[in-house]
C-alpha positions as CSV (number, residue, x, y, z in Angstrom):
1,M,-0.6,92.1,-29.6
2,I,2.1,90.2,-31.6
3,S,4.9,92.2,-30.0
4,L,3.5,91.4,-26.5
5,L,3.1,87.7,-27.4
6,A,6.7,87.7,-28.9
7,R,8.1,89.1,-25.6
8,I,6.3,86.3,-23.7
9,F,6.9,83.3,-25.9
10,I,10.0,84.0,-28.0
11,K,13.3,83.9,-26.3
12,D,16.1,86.1,-27.8
13,K,13.4,87.6,-30.1
14,E,15.7,90.2,-31.6
15,N,18.1,87.5,-33.0
16,I,16.2,87.0,-36.2
17,A,19.3,85.6,-37.9
18,D,18.7,82.5,-35.8
19,A,16.6,80.0,-37.7
20,K,14.8,78.9,-34.6
21,V,13.8,82.5,-33.6
22,R,12.6,83.1,-37.2
23,R,10.5,79.9,-37.2
24,E,8.9,80.9,-33.8
25,Y,7.9,84.3,-35.2
26,G,6.3,82.6,-38.2
27,M,4.4,80.1,-36.1
28,L,3.2,82.7,-33.6
29,S,1.9,84.9,-36.4
30,S,0.2,81.9,-38.0
31,M,-1.6,80.9,-34.8
32,V,-2.8,84.5,-34.2
33,G,-4.0,84.6,-37.8
34,I,-6.0,81.3,-37.3
35,F,-7.7,82.7,-34.2
36,L,-8.6,86.1,-35.7
37,N,-9.8,84.6,-39.0
38,I,-12.1,82.1,-37.2
39,L,-13.4,84.9,-35.1
40,L,-14.2,87.0,-38.2
41,F,-15.8,84.1,-39.9
42,I,-18.2,83.6,-37.1
43,G,-19.1,87.3,-36.9
44,K,-19.5,87.8,-40.7
45,Y,-21.4,84.5,-41.2
46,F,-23.9,85.7,-38.5
47,A,-24.1,89.1,-40.2
48,G,-24.6,87.4,-43.6
49,V,-27.4,85.2,-42.4
50,I,-29.4,87.9,-40.6
51,S,-28.9,90.4,-43.5
52,G,-29.3,87.9,-46.4
53,S,-26.2,89.4,-48.1
54,I,-24.3,87.1,-50.5
55,A,-21.4,89.4,-50.4
56,I,-21.1,89.3,-46.6
57,T,-21.6,85.5,-46.5
58,A,-18.9,85.0,-49.2
59,D,-16.6,87.4,-47.3
60,A,-17.1,85.2,-44.2
61,F,-16.0,82.1,-46.1
62,N,-13.1,84.1,-47.4
63,N,-12.0,84.5,-43.7
64,L,-12.5,80.8,-43.1
65,S,-10.2,80.0,-46.1
66,D,-7.7,82.5,-44.6
67,A,-7.7,80.5,-41.4
68,G,-7.0,77.4,-43.5
69,S,-4.2,79.3,-45.2
70,S,-2.7,80.2,-41.8
71,V,-2.7,76.5,-40.9
72,I,-0.8,75.8,-44.1
73,T,1.7,78.6,-43.3
74,L,2.1,77.3,-39.8
75,I,2.9,73.8,-41.1
76,G,5.3,75.4,-43.6
77,F,7.2,77.2,-40.9
78,H,7.4,74.1,-38.8
79,F,8.8,71.9,-41.6
80,S,11.0,74.6,-43.1
81,G,12.9,74.7,-39.8
82,K,13.8,71.0,-39.9
83,K,17.5,70.4,-40.0
84,P,19.2,69.0,-43.2
85,D,19.1,65.2,-43.5
86,A,20.5,62.5,-45.9
87,K,17.6,63.0,-48.4
88,H,17.5,66.8,-48.1
89,P,21.1,67.9,-47.6
90,F,20.2,71.6,-48.3
91,G,17.5,71.7,-45.7
92,H,13.7,72.2,-46.0
93,G,13.6,76.0,-46.4
94,R,11.8,75.9,-49.7
95,I,8.7,74.5,-48.0
96,E,8.1,78.0,-46.8
97,Y,7.9,79.2,-50.4
98,L,5.6,76.3,-51.2
99,S,3.3,77.1,-48.4
100,G,3.1,80.8,-49.5
101,F,2.2,79.6,-53.0
102,I,-0.6,77.4,-51.6
103,V,-1.9,80.4,-49.7
104,S,-2.0,82.4,-52.9
105,M,-3.8,79.6,-54.7
106,A,-6.4,79.6,-51.9
107,I,-6.8,83.3,-52.4
108,I,-7.5,82.8,-56.2
109,L,-10.0,80.0,-55.5
110,V,-11.9,82.2,-53.1
111,G,-12.0,84.9,-55.7
112,F,-13.5,82.5,-58.3
113,E,-16.1,81.2,-55.9
114,L,-17.1,84.7,-54.9
115,A,-17.4,85.8,-58.5
116,K,-19.8,82.9,-59.2
117,S,-21.9,83.7,-56.2
118,S,-22.0,87.4,-57.1
119,I,-23.1,86.7,-60.7
120,A,-25.9,84.5,-59.4
121,K,-27.0,87.3,-57.0
122,I,-27.0,89.8,-60.0
123,I,-29.2,87.4,-62.0
124,S,-31.6,86.7,-59.1
125,P,-31.4,89.7,-56.7
126,S,-32.9,89.5,-53.2
127,P,-33.4,92.1,-50.6
128,V,-30.6,92.7,-48.1
129,D,-31.2,93.8,-44.4
130,T,-28.9,96.6,-43.4
131,S,-29.0,96.4,-39.6
132,T,-26.7,98.2,-37.2
133,V,-25.2,94.9,-36.1
134,T,-24.1,94.3,-39.7
135,F,-22.4,97.7,-39.8
136,I,-20.6,97.0,-36.6
137,I,-19.3,93.6,-37.6
138,L,-18.1,94.9,-41.0
139,V,-16.3,97.8,-39.5
140,F,-14.7,95.6,-36.8
141,S,-13.6,93.2,-39.6
142,I,-11.9,95.9,-41.6
143,V,-10.0,97.1,-38.5
144,V,-8.8,93.6,-37.6
145,K,-7.8,92.8,-41.2
146,L,-5.8,96.0,-41.5
147,Y,-4.0,95.1,-38.3
148,M,-3.3,91.6,-39.6
149,S,-1.9,93.1,-42.8
150,F,0.3,95.5,-40.9
151,Y,1.8,92.9,-38.5
152,N,2.3,90.3,-41.2
153,S,4.0,92.8,-43.5
154,K,6.2,94.1,-40.7
155,L,7.2,90.6,-39.6
156,G,7.5,89.4,-43.2
157,N,10.0,92.1,-44.0
158,K,11.8,91.7,-40.7
159,I,12.5,87.9,-41.2
160,D,12.3,88.0,-45.0
161,S,9.4,85.6,-45.3
162,P,7.6,85.3,-48.7
163,A,4.8,83.3,-47.0
164,M,4.1,86.0,-44.4
165,K,4.3,88.7,-47.2
166,A,1.7,86.7,-49.1
167,T,-0.5,86.5,-46.0
168,A,-0.1,90.3,-45.5
169,T,-1.3,90.8,-49.1
170,D,-4.2,88.5,-48.5
171,S,-5.2,90.5,-45.3
172,L,-5.0,93.8,-47.2
173,S,-7.2,92.5,-50.0
174,D,-9.7,91.2,-47.4
175,S,-9.9,94.6,-45.8
176,V,-10.5,96.3,-49.1
177,A,-13.1,93.6,-50.0
178,T,-14.9,94.1,-46.8
179,L,-14.8,97.9,-47.3
180,A,-16.5,97.4,-50.7
181,V,-19.2,95.3,-49.0
182,L,-19.7,97.9,-46.3
183,L,-20.0,100.7,-48.9
184,S,-22.6,98.7,-50.9
185,V,-24.6,98.2,-47.7
186,I,-24.5,101.9,-47.0
187,V,-25.6,102.7,-50.6
188,M,-28.5,100.2,-50.3
189,K,-29.6,101.7,-47.0
190,L,-29.6,105.2,-48.4
191,T,-31.0,104.6,-51.9
192,N,-32.6,101.2,-51.9
193,V,-30.5,100.4,-55.0
194,E,-29.5,96.7,-55.1
195,M,-25.7,96.7,-55.0
196,D,-24.9,93.3,-53.3
197,G,-24.1,91.3,-56.4
198,W,-22.1,94.0,-58.1
199,S,-20.2,94.7,-54.9
200,G,-19.3,91.0,-54.8
201,I,-18.0,91.1,-58.3
202,L,-15.7,94.0,-57.5
203,V,-14.5,92.2,-54.4
204,A,-13.8,89.0,-56.4
205,I,-11.8,90.9,-59.0
206,F,-9.6,92.5,-56.3
207,I,-9.1,89.2,-54.6
208,L,-8.1,87.5,-57.9
209,Y,-5.6,90.3,-58.6
210,S,-4.1,90.0,-55.1
211,G,-3.9,86.3,-55.4
212,Y,-2.1,86.5,-58.8
213,H,0.6,88.8,-57.4
214,A,1.0,86.7,-54.2
215,A,1.5,83.6,-56.4
216,K,4.0,85.4,-58.6
217,D,6.1,86.5,-55.6
218,T,6.2,83.1,-54.0
219,L,6.6,81.1,-57.2
220,S,9.7,83.0,-58.4
221,P,12.0,81.8,-55.7
222,L,10.9,78.2,-56.4
223,L,11.7,78.6,-60.1
224,G,15.0,80.3,-59.4
225,Q,14.9,84.1,-59.5
226,V,17.6,86.7,-59.9
227,P,19.2,87.4,-56.5
228,D,18.8,90.7,-54.7
229,C,21.1,93.3,-56.3
230,N,22.2,94.5,-52.8
231,L,23.3,90.9,-51.9
232,V,25.3,90.7,-55.2
233,K,27.0,94.0,-54.5
234,Q,27.8,92.9,-51.0
235,I,29.4,89.7,-52.2
236,E,31.4,91.5,-54.9
237,E,32.7,94.1,-52.5
238,M,33.7,91.5,-49.9
239,V,35.6,89.4,-52.4
240,L,37.3,92.2,-54.2
241,A,38.4,93.8,-50.9
242,H,41.1,91.1,-50.8
243,E,44.2,92.1,-52.7
244,E,44.8,88.6,-54.0
245,I,41.6,88.9,-56.1
246,I,41.8,90.8,-59.4
247,G,38.3,90.3,-60.6
248,I,35.3,87.9,-60.3
249,H,32.9,86.4,-62.7
250,D,30.4,83.5,-63.0
251,L,28.8,84.4,-59.7
252,V,25.9,82.0,-59.0
253,I,23.6,82.3,-55.9
254,H,21.4,79.2,-55.1
255,D,18.5,79.9,-52.8
256,Y,17.3,76.9,-50.8
257,G,15.0,79.0,-48.6
258,P,15.5,81.9,-46.3
259,G,18.8,81.7,-44.6
260,R,20.0,78.9,-46.8
261,L,22.2,80.2,-49.6
262,M,24.9,78.5,-51.6
263,I,27.3,80.8,-53.5
264,S,29.8,79.8,-56.2
265,L,32.1,82.2,-58.2
266,H,35.3,82.4,-60.1
267,G,38.0,84.6,-58.6
268,E,40.7,85.9,-60.9
269,V,44.1,85.7,-59.3
270,P,47.7,86.6,-60.5
271,S,49.3,83.6,-62.1
272,N,52.7,84.5,-60.8
273,E,51.7,84.3,-57.1
274,D,52.3,81.3,-54.8
275,I,49.5,78.9,-55.2
276,F,49.4,78.0,-51.5
277,K,49.2,81.7,-50.5
278,L,46.3,82.1,-53.0
279,H,44.5,79.0,-51.8
280,D,44.8,80.3,-48.2
281,A,43.3,83.6,-49.3
282,I,40.4,81.8,-51.0
283,D,39.7,79.8,-47.9
284,C,39.6,83.0,-45.8
285,I,37.2,84.7,-48.2
286,E,34.9,81.6,-48.2
287,M,34.8,81.6,-44.3
288,E,34.2,85.4,-44.3
289,L,31.2,85.0,-46.6
290,N,29.8,82.3,-44.4
291,R,30.4,84.3,-41.2
292,K,28.9,87.6,-42.5
293,L,26.2,86.5,-44.9
294,G,25.4,83.1,-43.4
295,C,26.0,81.2,-46.7
296,E,28.1,78.4,-48.0
297,A,30.6,79.6,-50.6
298,V,32.8,77.8,-53.1
299,I,35.3,79.9,-55.0
300,H,37.2,78.7,-58.1
301,M,40.6,80.2,-58.8
302,D,41.2,81.5,-62.3
303,P,44.9,82.4,-62.9
304,I,45.5,85.6,-64.9
305,A,48.7,86.4,-66.6
306,I,49.1,89.9,-65.3
307,D,52.9,90.0,-66.1
308,D,52.3,89.2,-69.8
309,T,52.0,92.7,-71.4
310,M,50.9,91.3,-74.8
311,V,48.0,89.3,-73.3
312,F,46.9,92.2,-71.1
313,Q,46.9,94.7,-74.0
314,M,45.1,92.2,-76.3
315,R,42.4,91.5,-73.7
316,R,41.8,95.3,-73.4
317,A,41.6,95.6,-77.2
318,V,39.2,92.7,-77.5
319,E,37.0,94.2,-74.7
320,E,36.7,97.5,-76.6
321,K,35.8,95.6,-79.8
322,V,33.2,93.5,-78.1
323,R,31.7,96.6,-76.4
324,V,30.7,97.9,-79.8
325,I,28.2,95.1,-80.2
326,G,26.7,95.8,-76.8
327,E,27.7,97.8,-73.7
328,D,26.6,95.1,-71.4
329,I,28.7,92.3,-72.9
330,T,31.8,91.4,-70.9
331,I,34.6,88.9,-71.4
332,H,36.6,86.7,-69.0
333,D,38.9,83.7,-69.0
334,F,40.9,85.3,-71.7
335,R,43.9,83.3,-73.0
336,M,46.3,83.4,-75.9
337,V,47.7,80.2,-77.4
338,R,50.5,81.1,-79.8
339,G,51.4,78.8,-82.7
340,S,53.7,78.9,-85.7
341,T,51.0,79.9,-88.1
342,H,48.3,81.5,-86.0
343,T,47.3,82.5,-82.5
344,N,44.1,81.3,-80.8
345,L,42.3,83.9,-78.7
346,I,40.2,81.9,-76.2
347,F,37.6,83.6,-74.0
348,D,34.1,83.6,-72.7
349,A,31.7,86.4,-73.6
350,V,28.9,87.1,-71.1
351,V,25.7,88.1,-73.0
352,P,22.7,89.4,-71.0
353,F,19.4,87.5,-71.2
354,E,16.9,88.9,-73.7
355,F,19.7,90.7,-75.6
356,V,18.7,92.1,-78.9
357,L,20.8,89.6,-80.8
358,S,20.8,85.8,-80.4
359,D,23.8,84.1,-78.9
360,E,24.8,82.7,-82.3
361,E,24.6,86.2,-83.8
362,V,26.8,87.7,-81.0
363,K,29.3,85.0,-81.4
364,K,29.5,85.4,-85.2
365,Q,29.9,89.2,-84.9
366,I,32.7,88.8,-82.3
367,E,34.5,86.3,-84.6
368,D,34.1,88.6,-87.6
369,I,35.5,91.6,-85.7
370,I,38.6,89.7,-84.5
371,I,39.3,88.1,-87.8
372,S,39.0,91.5,-89.6
373,S,41.0,93.4,-87.0
374,W,44.1,91.1,-86.6
375,E,45.7,88.9,-89.1
376,N,46.4,85.2,-88.2
377,Y,44.3,85.5,-84.9
378,I,41.6,82.8,-84.6
379,P,38.8,83.5,-82.0
380,V,37.6,80.6,-79.9
381,V,34.5,82.1,-78.2
382,K,32.1,80.6,-75.7
383,I,28.9,82.5,-75.1
384,D,28.1,82.7,-71.4
385,K,25.2,84.0,-69.3
386,S,25.1,86.0,-66.1
387,Y,23.0,84.6,-63.2
388,V,23.0,87.8,-61.2
């Protein structure tokens, strides 16, 4: 159904790199979700009333909250597509992350309410009618929710939308929840054993678990998560493919919402090359990153004395010494400042987050190694962190 509607309402539907096309996909999916969830609410509420089942009635209101969540997602897609303005120069893309987080909070709230109702039903059980109409409505609901999970997951991956992925998770949890309700109704019909309240508890636990994971997935981009390793590799390969760049470090990727990335990095260049030639190469790399990855890039040039044999050899020697402390520790911005009485070795050491030693301990060990290895060499070490 979504594919058919996309062909009708979305022009250039295969061009998902276009922010407008991406937004139209999200809004179309949200509107279909609103319609289907309201339809399911009406059917389940009717089934809950005629059967007297608290689990079915709670499941109905779960679908109503899903319709509200789809409205939030719809609003999120609408505003995330707004162009940058004076107050928001990086655009409004993070609204989509925020809407996904609100959806996950709604999932958790429904889980808590369902748990409360289920506990009340366990304490004060009441008979449940297991009519054929109830079975049909529950089976129909499971099929619809599985379909909604499938198309939201497919589109969420296609346009890389955390909000749609959260909605897909919610739909899957709903289908499992409704399946649990259906199984409890079958057990009650066959054995006359009261399962309604306990079924509701199991459904509530599953919904809470799904809501937690959806919240985690949408909150991470808002807080600033580690970028995708494939993207990092792409950037490194593209930059290092240019012969003017010897190495890169201090790569930082800022995520302002899907399709809105800012990249900054330090590119190591030969110090004996013409500065205008190097600057032109840097400009070309920045434009290439923008053209191929759709991001704004800023590259800082770091000159490296490749023709100074002593500096080159000392850097390699220091790298080997530092690697003894930890294989993942790297150095950059290495310089030697020679004086009449001593030589300063100035460099940054990149220490991974959650390394076994503290930054101060790593710095102290590096300083001790250099002082004990070379006479009249003074280390000036700055501890750095990797953001990728």
